[in-house]
N, C-alpha and C positions, 0 to 999 in steps of 0.2 A: 557502506553507509550504515549508521546505526538506526535502530527502530525510531528513536527521537528525531533524527534528521528526516526520516521518512514522514514521521508525523508532522514536522514543521512544514515539509512540501505539502502535505494534505490540509493544513490548518485553513488555508484560504478558501478551499472548497467545502470543507465540513464545519468549520467554525468551531472545531473541537480543539482544546489545547493539545499540543504535541505529545506530551508525556501521557496525557489521558488516552489519547488515541493509541499510543504505542503499547500501553498496558492492556488495553481491550483487545488489540490485535494479537498480542502474545497469547491471550487466553483463548482466541479463536484458533490460532495455530495449534495450541496445545491439545485441542479437541478435534483436530483433523479438518478444520474449515479454512484451509489456505485459499481455496477458490473464492471464498467471500473477500478476502484481503486482496486477491488479485483483481476481482471485479471493482472493488472501491478505488484502487489505483488507477485502473483503466478509465473509469467514469470521471475521476478528478482529472486525468490527463486530457481526455476528450473535451472537458469543460473549461480547461485552463487557458484556452487561446482560441482565436478565430480560425486558425488553421494549424497544420502540423509544425510549421516552422515557429510559430509564436507559442506553442505550448510548452509546459514544464517537462523537460526530458527526465528530470529526477523521477517524476511519477511513472513515466513509461518504463524506465530502467528497473524500477523496483517492482513493477507489475510483471515485467518478463523474468526477473530474478526468481520471484515467488512461483510463478508458473512454471519455469523450468525446473525448479527445485521442490515441487510440492510433495514428492515422495519423501525427500530428506527433511522437510519440515513437519511431516505428519507425526507429531510428537505423541499422539495417543496410540500409535501403532508400534 
């Protein structure tokens, strides 16, 4: 998934245009703030539906990806 696709999945929760979110998330990743990106995805996933079955799985998948790869995306290091 591209960062803009991730932004599109987040857009309903954040109200922020997808590309704008992607640009800002990349800046956070570049300074080692992957955990803030993970938190944002998890928050959006948790609020995207009444229960786990109705939530946006794209958001959960992205959160898990960045959580699992935090060391690899710590671009400042």
